[in-house]
N, C-alpha and C positions, 0 to 999 in steps of 0.2 A: 504493500500500500504506500509505503513511504517513497519508493522509487517512482510510482505513478504520480504521487503528490508532487514530487520534485520536478518531474517532467512537465506537469501542468503549470507549476510555478515558473519554470524557465521559459515555457512557451507563451505565457500570458504577460501582458505589461505588469511591471511591479506596482503593487498598490502603494498609495501614499501612506507614509508612516506618520502617525500622530503621537504626540506626547501621551503618556498614560492618563494624564488629567483630561485632555481633550477626548481621548478614545473612550474613556468610561462615561464621560458626560453624554456622548452620542450613543453608547452601547446600552446604557442603563435601562432604557425603555423596553428593550427586548431581552435583557439578560435574566434568565430564569433562575430561581433559587434551588436548582437541582442540576445534576449532570445532564446537560442537554445536547451533547454530541459524543462521538466515539472517543475523542481525545480526553474530554473531561471525565467520562465514565472510567476509562483506563486509569487516569490519574487518581480518581476517587477510590477505586478498588485497591490500588497500591497503598494509599494513605490509610484506609481502614484496616488493611492487613497488618499494619505496624502500630495501630492505635492501642494505647494502654487502656485499662479499665477506667472508665470515666465516672463510675458511680460515686456520687457525693463530692465530686471534684469541682473546682473553679476553673473554667476553661476560657481562654482568650482566643477568639477568632480574629486574628490579625489580618488586615486587608480583607475584611469579611464580605465585601461586595453586597450582594442581595441576601446573604445569610445562609448559604448552602451548608457550611459546616457548623454554624450555630444550631441549625435545625437538627442535624445529625448528632451533635453532641448532646442536645436535650433529649433526643430519643434514646441515647445510650446512658442516661441516668445522671448527667452532670447536674450538680446542685445550682450552679449559676454559670451562664454563658454571657460573655461580654463581646460585643462586636465593635471593632475599631476599623475605620477606613478613612482615606484622605479624599474620597470622592463624595461630595454632597448629593449628587444625583443617584449614585448607587445606594447610599444610606436611605434616601427617600423611598427607594424601591425595595428596601430590605424587609424581610419577614422577621428579623431579629428585633425583639422588643427593647433590649438594652443595647443601644448603639451610640457611638461617640465619634465625632469628626476629629481625626488625629492622624499624624504621620508616623510611619513605622520607625523612623529614626529619632522620635521624641515622644515616647508613650506617656500619657498623663496618668500613670499608675504608680503607686508606691513600690519600693523594692520588695521582692519575695511575696508578691500578692496573689499569684496564680499557680495552679498545679500543672496545667497543660496549656501549651500554646500551639495553635494550628495556623500556619501561614501558607496558603495555597496559591501557587502561580502568581506570586507578587514580587519577590525579591529580585527577579530578573528585570524588573522595571527600573531598578536603582543601579547607578554606575558601579557601586561597590556594596557587597552584603555586610561589610564590617560594622557600620553604625547600627543597622537594624538588628543584627545578631547580638551586638553588645547590649541593646535594649531588651531583647528577648531574654538573654542571660540574667540581666538585672531583675526583671519582674518575676522570673521563675523562682519558686521555692526550692530549697535544697532537695535533690532527688526528683525534681520535676522533669517533664518531658516536653520537647518541642518537635513538632512534625512540620517539615518544610518541603514543599514541592516546587519544582521549577520546570520551565520549558527546557529540555535537555540541550546543553551547549553544543553537542555534536550535531543535533538537528539544525540549530540556528546557523552554525558555521558552514553547514552544507547547503544553505539556501532556503530552508523552510522558515515560515513566519507564522505567528499567530495572527489571524485575520478575523474580521467580522463584517457583516453587512449592515450598514446604517439604515435608518428609516427611509432615506431618499434613494436607496438601492445601491449606493456607492460602497465599494469594498475598501476597507482600510486595514493596514497593519498596525500593531501596537508596539510602541517603543520597547526595545529589549536590549539588555546587555548580557552576553553569555558569561556565566560564572562556572568555572570548572570545579570538579570535586575538591581539588587542592585548595581552591579559593575558600570554599566552605569549611574545609578542615582547619585552615589557618585562622579564619574568622571565628570559628567555634572555639578553638583553643583559647584565643584571646578573650573570649566571653565566658570562659569557664565551662564550656560545653564540650562533651565528647560524643562523636558520632558512633552509635552502636549498631546501626542497621542502615543498609542502603538498598534501594530498588531502582533498577533502570528498566523502564517499561517500553517494550516494543509493541506498537499498535497491531492488532489483528487485522487481517484482510477483511474488508467490509462485506465481501461476498461469501467467503468460506468460513470466516471466524478463526482461521488458523494464523499464527504468527508467521511472517515471511522471513526467510533466512537466505542470504545475509540481509540484515536490515538495521538501520540506525535506530537507537532508542529515541523515543519522543519525549519522555518524561523522566526526570530525576527526582527521587523521593528520599529524604534523609530523616532519620530519627536521631535526635540529639538529647543527651541527658545531662542535667546539671549535677555535679558531684554533691553528695550528701555531706553533712557536717561530721 
């Protein structure tokens, strides 16, 4: 599938790339609070496979968008889910009842305030993951877990882009910076976080449901743990 996607991308005119702020302002009206395409479903399956028990936990859905992971955390028994996002339009469209306008690099939360952080498909919009991971490490309690997913750097460097169709029918790409595993490893170490699980998701073929080989991974999912006291 990825080979076919790449051929289509190379054959078609490159879409205009928007800043993440502009992209989500346009995308919010049609951005559903569930996995609404093959890419997002594959990402979600990988994240949920690494998810710790959320029963009674305080969960931060960072870059929550319309509240996809907030809803899933509540369904899995979280005591409280907090949704933070830098896009006013996405927050207005969110199903998350407790939501705050905030940037991932400056979280309006006290230190050691949450048990689990979920940050899905967002840190690639930032030139560096270091400030955001420092904030994630700060707000996590000792022994807490962060789940971070990203558009895989190999996919981006091979020409694939995350795109969406706006209300006017125009197709846009979203601003993205490829972060390698080593970038996350170093940033996590600086934040007191240790990567204890990694998943690289290869999308299945839409027709057969089988993963294609050889194929580039489309999603990188990391589980990071904050050292206990």
